[in-house]
N, C-alpha and C positions, 0 to 999 in steps of 0.2 A: 842210195836211201838219202832223202832231206834230212839232213841231222835238225835243221832248226823247226821242220816240225812235230817232232818229240816232244809231246810237253815238259816232260822233266828233266829233259839234256838242254834247252833254253836257259832254264834258274843255272845251272851251275856257271861257276866263274872260267874266265874265256882263257883258253890254254891256243899260247904260241905254236901257230902254225897246222892248229886244227880248224879250218873252217865250220864256219858256222855254230862252232859248238862255244855258250856262250856270247853275250855282247851284243847279239843281233839277234835278241828275243822277241817271238812274232806276241801279240798283245793275247791276253787270257782273261777265261773269262773261269771263276772257280763254283762248283757244284758243291754242296752240302748233300747227301743223300741220306735219309736220317730213316731208310727204312729199317737197318739192320743194326739199329740204336746207336750209343755210343758208349764207351767203357769209361766210368767215372772211377776206377782204381784199376790195381795191377791185376793181372791173374793170381788165383788163389792156387790153384793146382793145374795142370796140364790140360785135363778135360776141358775148365773152363778158358783155358788159353786155346787151345784149338777150336770152340765156339765162338770166340771175339775173331777172330785172325779179322773179318771183316769189318768189324766195326772198328771207326777212328775214336782214339781218346779225348777227352775232351779238351786237354791239355791242348791236342795237335788243333782244333779245330780254335780254340782260339788264340792259341797261339800267331795261325795262318790269319786270321781273319783280323787280328790286329798287323800284321805285317803287310797286309794285302792291302790294306786302306789308306795305306803310305806312297804305294807302290804303283805308280803311271802305267805301268804295265798290266795289270788287270784293270776292266773295267766293270766289272760289276759279278755278284752271285745270282747263281739260279738254286734253292733249295727245293729238293725235292722232300716233301713231306709225307708224303706217303702213309702206310700204318705203320707209324711208330712205336716203338714197346715205351719208349720214353715214359716214367716216372713223371706227375706233375712237375716233382721239385727239378729233377735232369733234364725237362723241358722247357722251365725257366731259365736256369741256364746256358741252357741253347741259345734261346730267344733271347737273352741280353745280349747276347756277341752279336748277334745278329742284327740287334738294333743299333748295340754300338757302330759296326759297319756301314748300316743303312744310311746312318749320318753323315755319311762320307761318299758313297757312292752307292748308283743303283741297287735293286737288288728286286727278285719276283720268287715271292715261295708259291709251288703249284702242287696239284693232286689230282689223281682221278676223283676222289671222294673224300669227304673229312668223316668218315664214319658210313658204314651201308647198313642203315635202317640202325645204328649205333653212334655211340658215343664217339666224338671226337673234339671231347674238348680240349685235351695237352697238344695235339695237333694243330689247332687251331691259336692256341696261346702261342705259337711259335711263330706260325706263321705271320700272323696282325703286327708284326717286328718289322716284315719287309716293307720296301716302298709301293709294290704290289702283289694281288693275289691271284692268281689263275684258279679255278677250277673247271673240270672235265665237264661236258653240257649233260653229260649222265648221270653226274653227282650230286651229292648232297652236304650241307653242311646241317651237322650233327651234333649242334648246340645246344643238347640236351639237359644241361644241368648235369646235376651229380645226384647218382644212386649211392645209397650207403647199404648195405647187406649187417644184420647182426643173425649169427648163425648159436643157437641153443641147443646143447647136445643131452639135455638132461631128459628127454626124454627117450633116445635110444638106452642110454645108460640104464634107464629101470625095466626096459623091454629085456635088456641081455644080462642082468643080473651086476648091475656095478654102482656103486654109492661112491657119490663126490663126497668127499669132506675136506672143505677148506674156507678159508677166513682171509679176509681181506681187510687194506686202510687205506682209504676210506669209500665212504658210498661211489665213488666214482672208478675207483679200481675195479674196473669189472672185466677183470683178465680168467677172474674163476667163475665168471658168469655163465659163458661157454661151457664150461663144465660143471655147472653145478644149480644153477636157476631155470626153474619153470617157467618162468615169463619175464619177458623184458624189462629193468625196472625203468622207474622216472629218471631217477640220476641218468643211466646210460642213455633212456631216448634221448634226452637234453644235450647230452653231449655230444651224442655224433649229431643227434640233430646243426647243432651247434657248427661241426666241423663240415657238414656238407653245405649249409647256409656260408660258411663265411667261404670257401670255395668259389660260391656263385656269385658274391658279393666281388670278390678281388676279381674273377673273370669278365663282371659285366665293366667292369672299374676301366681295367684293362683294353678293354676291347672299345668302348665307348671314347677313351681317350688317343688311342691308335688310328681309330676310323671315323675319328668327327663326328660322331653319331651320341645322342644322349641316352643316358640310364636305362629311361622306358622306352625307347625303339631297341634297345639291346634285349630287356627283358619281353618284349614284346614279341621279339623273334624266335626266344630260346622259348616261349609259350606255345611257337609255333610247328618246332622243330619235331625231328628233322625238316631241315627247309631244304624246296628243289634248289637246284642250280640259278634258275630263269629268277627262280623268287629271291634267292641270294643276295643276284646281282642289283636287283631292283630297290632291295632294299638298303644298298652300299656295304653290304658284309663282305663282297669279292668286287675286284674290278674288270676281271675281264674273261669270259668262260671260252675252251680250248683244251688242246689235247697237247701231248707231251713233243709233237713236233709244230706246231705254233707254238709253242711258249718258244722254244728256242728258233724259230726262224722269226718272232718278234726281237728276241734280244739281239739274232744278228742283222735286221734292218733297224734298231733303235740305239744300238751302241757302237759299230762295227762289223760289216759282213766278215770280217779279217781278224776271228781269233781262234783259239784253240781254248776245248774244255779241258779243266782241270781240278781234282778231287782235293780239298780244300787242306785235308791232312798232306796227301802227298806236295801240294803247295809248301806246306810247313815243313815237310822232310828236306827240300831241295834248298831250305832258305837255311836249314844249317849250317853252322860254321863246319870246313871241313874237317878231315880227317887230325891234318897237321895242325890245325887250328885250337879242335878241341885238344888234341897231346898237350897243347901250351897251356892250354886254360887249366888242366887238371894240376899241371905244375905252381899255376899261380894260387896264390892267398890271399892275393887284395883283395877280390870281389868277397861280398859277403854271403853268407847263404841262408836260404829260407829253407826248413826242410819240411816235408810234408808228411803226416803219419797218419797211416790208415787205424781205422777203428771200423771194420765191418763185418756184419753178421752179431747175431747173438753174442753178449758176453761170457765167458765162461774161465772156470779155473783150470787152470793146467795150459800147455800149447795150442789147444783146440783146433779143432780139424779144422777141413780148407772152406767152410762156409763160417766160421765161428772164430767171434776174434779173443782168442785166447790171452789170455793175463799176465803168463809167463813172457809171449811173445811179445804183445804190446807193451809191458812194463820195459821190458829186455830191449828194445827198441828205442822206446822213449831214454834208457841210461846211457846209450850207446849216441845217440844224439847229444847228451851234457854232455861226453865226453869230446866231444869235436869242437876246439876253436875255433872252427870257419860259423861254426852256425848261429847266427843273430838272432834269429826267431824263430818259431814254431808254430806250422798249423794243424791243428788237432782233427780231421774230418771224420767225421762220425755220420755212419748208415747201417744204424743197426734198431732191430724194435726191442731191448730190454734184455733183462740177465740175472747173473748172480749179483747180488749184492757184495760180497766179500771181495767176488774180482771185480768189482767197479770200483771199489773202494780203494783197490791197490792199486789199481791206472791212474787213479785220482790223486794217489800218495806223489805217483811220479813228475804228472804236471804240476802237482805243489812245490817240489824239489827243483825243476827245471827253472820256474816262476823266483824259487831262493837264489836260484843262481844266475838271474839279472836277464834271463830271456823272457820276451814275452813269448806269450801263447796265447791263440785266438784259433776258436772251435770254427768250425766249418760245418752245419749241420744239411745230412744231405734228405731224402725223402723222410724218413722215420729219425729220431732221435730223441726217443721219448724212455721216461723211467730209467735203465739203469747207464742209455744213451746219454740221457738228461744231465745223470750223476757224474760221467765223467767230463763234461763240456764246462759245467758250472762253475768248477774251479779255477775256468780260463780268464785272460786278461779281460777278454770279450767272447760274445757268439753271435756268430752269423747266420742265420736261417734263410732257408726261403722262405717265401710267401705262404708256401704250401705244404710245409715240411711239418711233419705231427714231432710234436717236442712236450715238454712237461712231462705228466705221467706221476709227479712225486706221488708216489705211494709205495702198499706195498701188500704181496698177496703169498700165502703155504699152503699147504694141504697135499693131501694125495686123495689116490683110486681105488677105493675099495673092491678087492675082487672075492668078497667069500661067500656070496650069495652065486656067484657065477661059477665060482670050481664047483661049487654044491650039485647048481643044476647038469653041470657038466658032467658030473662022478669023478672029480679030483678028488679026492683026499691030500690036506697039507694039513701038519700040525707043526705050529711055531713054539721050540724051544729057545727061551732067553736066559741070559746070565747077565743079570743087572735088571732093575726097575723097568728102564727105558730102552731096553735092546731093542724092541720090537715098535719102536715108535712110528717110525716111517713103512712097514711091514702092511705090503696090501690087502695081507689075506684076514686082517680084522680094520676096526675103527679104531676111534683115539677113545682114550679112556676120560674118563672128569677132569682126570691129575694131568693129563697128556694136553685136554681142551686149554685148560686154567694154565700152561707152560706155554703152549701154541699161542696164545692172547698174550700172555707178559711178553713174548719177544718181540712179535709184530709189534705188539704198542715200541718197544724199545726202537726196534731199528727205524718205526717209523718218526719220531721222536728226533732219531739220530740225522735221517735223511733231511728232514725240515726244517733242523738246527744248522746242517753245515752249507744247502742249500742259501735259508738267509745270510747266514755269514760271506759266502763264496759269493752273494748278489750284490752284498750291501744293503739289505735290505730288516727293516724289523718282522722277527718272527711273527707277529701277530697282524704283519701287511701280507706276508709269503704263505701264512698256512692256509687263509683261506686259498689260496689262487694253486695248493696241493692237492689234500685228499682223493689223490690217484687219478685226478681229470689230467686229456688229453687235450693240448691247444694246438691249433692250429699256427704255424708263424706270424699270420699277420694279429692274432686274438695277441698272442705270446710277446712279441715285439709291444705292442701298446699296454702291456699288465708288467713288463718290466724282465720279464724272465729272458728274454735275448736283447741285444744290444742294436741288433742292424739285420735289414733283410738285403743279401743276395747271394752269391755262387762264392766258391774259391776263391776266384780269384779278388774279390771285394776282401778275403779274410787275409788272400796274400798282403794285402795294399794294406789293410789295417797292419796287422804283423810290423812292416815296416815303420809304420807312421810311431808305432809305439817304440821300436828300436833306435828311431833316428836316421833310417837307410833310406835311399833312394829305390822306391820298385822297379825303376829301371834300369837300376846298375846291379840288382841280386842274381845271383843264380838260386835256382829254382830245381836241384836233380830230378830225373825223371825216373819213376822205376822202370823197370826194367821187365821186359813180359814176359822175361826169363828165371826173374828173382826167386823163383822158388828150387832153380836148382842149387842157390847156395847152401839149401837144407842139408844138401848130400854130404858135404863136406863134414867131416867131425869136429865136437866143440873142444874147443882147448880150455875152456873153461865156464862156469857160469856166466860170464861178462859177453859169451862168446855166443853172435846172434841164432849160431845153429846150435846151440843150448835150448832156445826153445823154438825149433821149428815146428809149423801147424803140421799134425796128423789126417792125412788123406781119412777120407767118410769112409766107411766101412761098416760089415752088419746089420742087422735085422733093424737099430734102433735110428740107424743113418736113413733106411728106406722107407721106414714108416713115416718120422718127420716129413721126406720130399714129399711122396701119397700126398702127406695129409695136407701139406704146403699148396697141393697143386689142386686141390677142390675147397681150401680158404679154410682150415682149419689148422691155427698155430698152435706147435707145443711150446708150454712154457720151460725157457731154461734155467730158471731163477726167480727168488722173490720180489727181484726187481721187474717181471715182465710187464709189458705193457697192455692194454686189454686187448685183445684177440679177437677173432671173428668178426672184425671191422674190415667190409673191403668200400673202398669208394671209385667210381669209373664215371 
């Protein structure tokens, strides 16, 4: 067996007496295959870990590309964009990594097609950061812009005998519209139109800058999309037409014929310290630590299920970080669509306590960090968002679905018996009374005032300046940045760098512990006290409610998880 021909072995340290193992490495071309997506955080339960087994982590991709940029044995990078399932925000984080590598070494992004009669926006936003773009001759460029869908269910509810009773603060807080509205409001239409336009504007600017075109040329191509391969080549949107074998043959000719392909994340793994070095590092406490804490999924009270950010679990993790003297800064990675007001406020309190303890906290927003997600992000020292992050939605809603007519229609007899004036306040068997509506309205006003007051204080803005930006409106990251709702545009790496700058430490000298893919196994250990991480272990999603939420999400219907839920029924593609 020719040991030097094995890509992983050639990156291992040289072992005396073992010829060909380390030290005499053949040249390498890195591969980044995005067809399976990338993992943006640790697996939240065993099934997710199984589904993600072929997906590299975002952190491994970044670490691999940064190391490879300075490695003379790495010749270049081949990015298979494929049918990437990444969100726009995750795609932009990968794109930034590819762009950084491409400044140092050659790179090629290739794909069979950027969408087959459909959109290929996320994939192309990645590809333009490579030095060359290859497209299969039968492929196309689906630079079709953005389609935004707004789904309203009131007509269906009327037919089956369900009466939605909701109130919201204010006109842009359209999460209840999906359930209660009979037509799309002007405010909702205006907000969603701006979200779509902002994505297009940002895409046009990115493509024009990367491809050396003017904005008008990119918009003209978008007006004709999907653009066939030959037309895309003629318009300067791609560099060459060819199949996979031709891409690799070109790399062998242009870079050198003697190289081995190696996945970026496998290269990153090979660069990690040896077991002995890792053990030594564990015993050293002189290197500062930056810890990443995930707030992923709808924010709910309690531990939460596998796809939820339970406040008990998140706050326990933040307290655990606060007790570790080695941790000098924290990155709060937020990617969730809204949730409970009380749960969000509990998490906000722990963020404030971390800052009071002298540790800078920087929020790193993912695809969605609005409403409750913004609530937990706003007390951080700084907020980093992707240009396409959904954020803001500083507003509140509450209500219920009344099934009285449905029960009558199907012959079900239900009689509510209350012991207390408002015991049946949230009963689905009857509507709100006048007194209950008055109570609900007062409460919504109180929550909205508390949200906007805290947001203004956290962001260092006058309430009179902040409130017009609130009113339940969702902003894209670019617009939120322009209005002072976020501080920087970028990803987790930028958030780590900003946290280091605030802590006065060198980002190249810090340790950023990675989450184990088997982290959920720690929850099997019995808790010793309320301070034990296992005391706030997540609960695996079970039961009909979880199944209903999963089925609803699969057809574009989101189920609100609290009064700080963001507008639902809106999809961009």
